[in-house]
Backbone as ProteinMPNN parsed JSONL, in Angstrom:
{"seq_chain_A": "MGLVLFSLSIISFGKSFRVGIDEEKPGELITTGVFAISRNPIYTAFGFVLIGTFLILPNWILLLYVFAGVWLFNRQVQLEEKSLKKIYGEEYEAYCKKVRKYL", "coords_chain_A": {"N_chain_A": [[88.229, 83.569, 89.421], [90.754, 83.865, 90.255], [92.584, 82.613, 88.867], [92.01, 83.798, 86.618], [92.907, 86.594, 86.856], [95.391, 85.929, 87.332], [96.319, 84.792, 85.343], [95.936, 87.211, 83.103], [97.576, 88.712, 84.747], [100.211, 87.502, 83.683], [100.3, 87.475, 81.161], [100.6, 90.52, 81.065], [102.851, 91.204, 82.096], [104.463, 89.979, 79.999], [107.379, 89.512, 78.56], [108.89, 90.358, 80.081], [108.67, 88.75, 81.957], [109.68, 86.825, 84.916], [111.129, 84.864, 87.965], [110.951, 86.206, 90.694], [113.75, 89.255, 91.66], [115.324, 91.146, 89.749], [117.883, 92.62, 90.011], [120.288, 93.652, 88.5], [119.618, 93.295, 85.999], [116.938, 94.991, 85.546], [114.87, 95.504, 83.794], [112.173, 97.29, 82.258], [109.775, 98.822, 84.553], [106.525, 97.51, 84.68], [103.934, 98.45, 84.69], [101.292, 98.568, 83.085], [97.99, 97.111, 81.914], [96.687, 94.583, 83.948], [98.464, 95.698, 85.796], [97.787, 97.975, 85.896], [95.817, 98.507, 87.604], [96.319, 97.138, 90.173], [99.101, 96.806, 92.129], [99.967, 94.597, 92.939], [99.292, 92.078, 91.592], [99.411, 89.297, 91.063], [100.348, 88.275, 93.67], [97.395, 89.095, 94.359], [95.861, 87.313, 93.213], [96.84, 84.577, 93.603], [95.848, 84.293, 96.555], [92.956, 85.141, 96.172], [92.562, 82.53, 94.97], [93.389, 80.554, 96.969], [91.385, 81.563, 98.955], [88.577, 81.025, 97.497], [89.252, 77.766, 97.622], [89.055, 77.376, 100.304], [86.519, 78.068, 100.482], [84.978, 76.62, 98.7], [85.465, 73.915, 100.207], [85.415, 73.944, 102.837], [87.6, 74.245, 106.202], [89.26, 74.002, 109.092], [91.766, 73.532, 108.415], [92.347, 74.218, 105.972], [91.576, 77.46, 106.258], [93.336, 77.609, 107.795], [95.754, 78.11, 106.157], [94.706, 80.08, 104.219], [94.875, 82.241, 105.774], [97.941, 81.541, 106.333], [98.964, 82.16, 103.848], [97.904, 84.389, 103.126], [99.177, 86.245, 104.658], [102.016, 85.062, 104.653], [102.149, 86.027, 101.67], [101.599, 89.154, 102.205], [103.983, 89.865, 103.478], [106.21, 89.377, 101.599], [105.637, 91.26, 99.689], [106.312, 93.356, 100.563], [108.982, 93.152, 100.783], [109.525, 93.362, 98.559], [108.931, 95.879, 97.311], [110.641, 97.398, 98.885], [112.955, 96.899, 96.839], [112.23, 97.448, 94.941], [111.677, 100.253, 95.399], [114.06, 100.934, 95.391], [115.239, 100.475, 92.971], [114.039, 101.816, 91.065], [113.371, 104.037, 91.932], [112.063, 107.399, 91.916], [109.7, 106.812, 89.931], [108.71, 104.143, 90.404], [107.5, 104.863, 93.445], [105.708, 107.365, 91.985], [104.177, 105.528, 91.081], [102.914, 103.916, 92.788], [101.411, 105.428, 94.431], [99.168, 106.286, 92.489], [98.455, 103.277, 92.212], [96.495, 100.871, 93.826], [97.878, 98.516, 96.498], [97.03, 96.208, 96.114], [94.196, 95.461, 95.61]], "CA_chain_A": [[88.558, 84.685, 89.549], [91.813, 84.091, 90.719], [92.898, 81.99, 87.745], [91.642, 84.785, 85.624], [93.731, 87.209, 87.304], [96.863, 85.281, 87.357], [96.964, 84.776, 83.637], [96.066, 88.207, 82.923], [99.182, 88.89, 85.096], [100.927, 86.666, 82.938], [100.013, 88.541, 79.67], [100.811, 91.95, 81.388], [104.323, 91.145, 82.078], [105.136, 90.05, 78.696], [108.565, 88.936, 78.122], [109.404, 90.56, 81.077], [108.391, 87.626, 83.27], [110.676, 85.975, 86.035], [110.786, 85.025, 89.171], [112.285, 87.057, 91.436], [113.833, 90.842, 90.701], [117.235, 90.623, 88.882], [118.779, 93.843, 90.431], [121.509, 93.855, 88.186], [118.809, 93.569, 84.59], [115.546, 94.535, 85.865], [113.713, 95.804, 82.955], [111.027, 98.484, 82.691], [108.582, 99.312, 85.162], [105.433, 97.297, 84.505], [102.526, 99.643, 84.951], [99.855, 98.489, 82.603], [97.557, 95.832, 82.304], [96.354, 94.585, 85.448], [99.053, 96.292, 86.817], [97.115, 99.409, 86.085], [94.54, 98.498, 88.596], [96.638, 96.358, 91.199], [100.885, 96.454, 92.098], [100.718, 92.856, 93.023], [97.996, 90.852, 90.72], [99.834, 88.301, 91.239], [100.001, 87.596, 95.011], [96.208, 88.868, 94.769], [95.382, 85.737, 92.076], [96.715, 83.702, 94.793], [94.952, 85.001, 97.807], [92.021, 84.49, 95.424], [92.619, 81.081, 95.15], [93.404, 80.274, 98.608], [90.048, 82.062, 99.59], [88.216, 80.397, 97.103], [89.584, 76.583, 97.905], [88.647, 77.268, 101.509], [85.176, 78.53, 100.395], [84.832, 75.196, 98.351], [86.114, 72.846, 101.548], [85.848, 74.663, 104.191], [87.877, 73.227, 107.033], [90.252, 74.638, 109.808], [93.263, 73.282, 107.612], [92.435, 75.19, 104.848], [91.662, 78.273, 106.958], [94.956, 78.251, 108.151], [96.749, 78.066, 104.735], [93.983, 81.417, 104.008], [95.568, 83.254, 106.845], [99.185, 82.079, 106.19], [99.253, 82.589, 102.631], [98.061, 86.088, 102.864], [100.703, 86.779, 105.899], [103.26, 85.498, 103.642], [101.685, 86.869, 100.305], [102.14, 90.546, 102.164], [105.742, 89.649, 103.596], [106.922, 89.188, 100.596], [105.808, 92.22, 99.072], [107.134, 94.508, 101.015], [110.323, 93.021, 100.489], [109.63, 93.431, 97.347], [108.602, 96.98, 97.456], [111.789, 97.912, 99.035], [113.796, 96.773, 96.334], [111.693, 98.459, 93.474], [111.541, 101.441, 95.279], [115.438, 101.307, 95.297], [115.686, 99.995, 91.491], [113.07, 102.606, 89.955], [113.006, 105.244, 92.646], [110.537, 108.026, 91.911], [108.824, 106.225, 89.256], [108.208, 103.52, 91.098], [107.045, 106.076, 93.911], [104.428, 107.897, 91.793], [103.098, 104.442, 90.534], [102.718, 103.453, 93.757], [100.64, 106.814, 94.444], [98.587, 105.915, 91.691], [97.577, 102.275, 92.051], [96.885, 100.37, 95.164], [98.931, 97.373, 96.712], [96.583, 95.186, 96.152], [92.969, 95.46, 95.03]], "C_chain_A": [[90.008, 84.398, 89.629], [92.618, 83.512, 90.023], [92.787, 82.93, 86.564], [92.657, 85.267, 85.765], [95.22, 87.126, 86.835], [97.173, 85.109, 85.87], [96.729, 85.85, 82.793], [96.821, 89.035, 83.447], [100.078, 88.975, 84.279], [101.393, 87.364, 81.617], [100.481, 89.799, 79.835], [102.234, 92.012, 81.621], [104.752, 91.064, 80.171], [106.276, 89.188, 78.859], [109.34, 89.32, 79.184], [109.343, 89.694, 82.506], [109.42, 86.981, 84.127], [110.221, 85.894, 87.241], [111.74, 85.705, 90.45], [112.59, 88.556, 91.045], [115.059, 90.646, 90.561], [117.288, 92.821, 89.005], [119.432, 94.493, 89.414], [120.707, 94.276, 86.479], [117.47, 93.952, 85.079], [114.72, 94.728, 84.881], [112.808, 97.358, 83.073], [109.886, 97.876, 83.37], [107.212, 98.972, 84.744], [104.424, 97.961, 84.983], [101.18, 99.43, 84.204], [98.885, 96.978, 82.294], [96.551, 95.7, 83.567], [97.181, 95.228, 86.311], [98.692, 97.883, 86.922], [96.158, 99.758, 86.97], [95.154, 97.892, 89.996], [98.465, 96.182, 90.905], [100.941, 95.158, 91.843], [99.748, 92.173, 92.408], [98.076, 89.448, 90.805], [99.375, 87.444, 92.314], [98.128, 87.856, 95.092], [95.411, 87.653, 94.395], [95.675, 84.669, 93.234], [96.308, 83.164, 95.702], [93.66, 84.658, 97.647], [91.331, 83.132, 95.523], [92.682, 80.348, 96.573], [91.682, 80.728, 99.288], [88.899, 80.631, 98.975], [88.228, 78.385, 97.106], [88.865, 76.229, 99.183], [87.015, 77.317, 101.465], [84.548, 77.239, 99.902], [84.832, 74.183, 99.311], [86.668, 73.423, 102.811], [86.102, 74.02, 105.403], [88.412, 74.311, 107.574], [91.57, 74.508, 108.89], [93.86, 74.261, 106.709], [91.947, 76.789, 105.151], [92.77, 78.811, 107.301], [95.331, 78.747, 107.02], [96.266, 79.92, 104.004], [95.226, 82.24, 104.641], [97.166, 83.105, 106.543], [99.831, 82.622, 105.204], [99.419, 84.232, 102.456], [99.135, 86.89, 103.79], [102.052, 86.652, 104.942], [103.626, 86.526, 102.504], [102.593, 88.403, 100.95], [103.447, 90.849, 102.754], [106.381, 89.909, 103.071], [107.152, 90.553, 99.642], [106.094, 93.046, 99.237], [108.325, 94.324, 101.156], [110.814, 93.512, 99.401], [109.43, 94.803, 97.139], [110.195, 98.038, 97.894], [113.015, 97.873, 97.94], [113.415, 97.445, 95.06], [111.728, 99.671, 94.07], [113.526, 101.976, 95.37], [116.215, 101.436, 93.551], [115.384, 101.091, 90.131], [113.067, 104.007, 90.836], [111.706, 106.442, 92.351], [109.339, 107.669, 90.845], [107.8, 105.369, 89.379], [107.013, 103.875, 92.192], [105.35, 106.62, 93.175], [103.665, 106.764, 90.849], [102.774, 103.941, 91.797], [101.206, 104.974, 94.011], [99.323, 106.486, 93.396], [97.622, 104.928, 91.644], [97.895, 101.403, 93.182], [97.473, 99.142, 95.079], [98.11, 96.211, 96.487], [95.176, 94.816, 94.854], [92.309, 96.868, 95.765]], "O_chain_A": [[90.542, 84.945, 88.665], [93.759, 83.762, 90.412], [93.51, 82.761, 85.581], [93.598, 84.816, 85.111], [95.945, 87.911, 86.223], [98.281, 85.321, 85.377], [97.201, 85.718, 81.664], [96.953, 90.129, 82.898], [100.724, 89.983, 83.993], [102.512, 87.68, 81.211], [100.835, 90.363, 78.8], [102.793, 93.047, 81.259], [105.196, 91.929, 79.416], [106.072, 88.07, 79.333], [110.424, 88.761, 79.353], [109.782, 89.902, 83.637], [110.209, 86.471, 83.331], [109.263, 86.515, 87.7], [112.899, 85.589, 90.85], [111.857, 89.121, 90.234], [115.772, 89.964, 91.298], [116.888, 93.777, 88.34], [119.309, 95.71, 89.275], [121.059, 95.265, 85.837], [116.699, 92.996, 84.996], [113.664, 94.103, 84.982], [112.93, 98.25, 83.912], [109.223, 96.887, 83.057], [106.527, 99.937, 84.407], [104.254, 97.716, 86.178], [100.134, 99.967, 84.567], [99.347, 95.867, 82.555], [95.816, 96.579, 84.017], [96.839, 95.397, 87.482], [99.121, 98.732, 87.704], [95.7, 100.883, 87.172], [94.487, 98.149, 90.998], [99.012, 95.672, 89.927], [101.588, 94.572, 90.975], [99.306, 91.384, 93.242], [97.182, 88.611, 90.679], [98.598, 86.489, 92.311], [97.467, 87.038, 95.732], [94.533, 87.113, 95.067], [94.764, 83.992, 93.71], [96.267, 81.952, 95.911], [93.051, 84.04, 98.521], [90.23, 82.733, 95.903], [91.804, 79.598, 97.0], [91.053, 80.008, 100.063], [88.523, 79.65, 99.616], [87.274, 77.773, 96.624], [88.222, 75.19, 99.33], [86.325, 76.704, 102.28], [83.649, 76.739, 100.578], [83.903, 73.402, 99.107], [87.711, 73.417, 103.465], [85.231, 73.292, 105.879], [88.313, 75.419, 107.048], [92.315, 75.476, 108.741], [94.943, 74.828, 106.57], [91.939, 77.457, 104.118], [93.18, 79.969, 107.221], [95.221, 79.965, 106.881], [97.049, 80.728, 103.504], [96.222, 82.712, 104.093], [97.829, 84.139, 106.464], [100.847, 83.314, 105.273], [100.291, 84.984, 102.019], [99.727, 87.942, 103.547], [102.836, 87.527, 104.572], [104.546, 87.319, 102.304], [103.689, 88.791, 100.547], [103.99, 91.94, 102.581], [107.31, 90.618, 103.457], [108.179, 90.917, 99.068], [106.276, 93.846, 98.319], [108.97, 95.243, 101.661], [111.936, 93.947, 99.142], [110.274, 94.974, 96.26], [110.624, 99.05, 97.339], [113.956, 98.657, 98.061], [114.225, 97.921, 94.264], [111.837, 100.527, 93.192], [114.006, 103.11, 95.394], [117.164, 102.078, 93.1], [115.894, 101.264, 89.025], [112.719, 105.039, 90.263], [110.528, 106.201, 92.616], [108.219, 108.175, 90.923], [106.649, 105.41, 88.945], [105.87, 103.435, 92.067], [104.232, 106.378, 93.629], [102.763, 107.032, 90.056], [101.873, 103.145, 91.532], [100.119, 104.963, 93.434], [98.281, 106.531, 94.051], [96.452, 105.093, 91.299], [99.034, 101.133, 93.564], [97.665, 98.586, 93.997], [98.648, 95.129, 96.727], [95.175, 94.228, 93.773], [91.164, 97.228, 95.492]]}, "name": "protein", "num_of_chains": 1, "seq": "MGLVLFSLSIISFGKSFRVGIDEEKPGELITTGVFAISRNPIYTAFGFVLIGTFLILPNWILLLYVFAGVWLFNRQVQLEEKSLKKIYGEEYEAYCKKVRKYL"}
């Protein structure tokens, strides 16, 4: 499920895909495809992969990875949201009201 969601996220990004946020040339705000369901489908997909891995091979180390990963993803999302609010302003605020952060 995580790999499918990740693939759909990349397709939804299209030519706008990049690592990080380019504040000088941000491009348009992507709100279609899986981004119409989740504001952060890639982080959600990574979370599913971590949880799925733990369910297949349950042990304490992988459980720690799940908790650490989810914590780190959430921290990164908070940082990115600050930047997106600065770049896109009201357009991003309206998007946030319509679409959930994860699922």
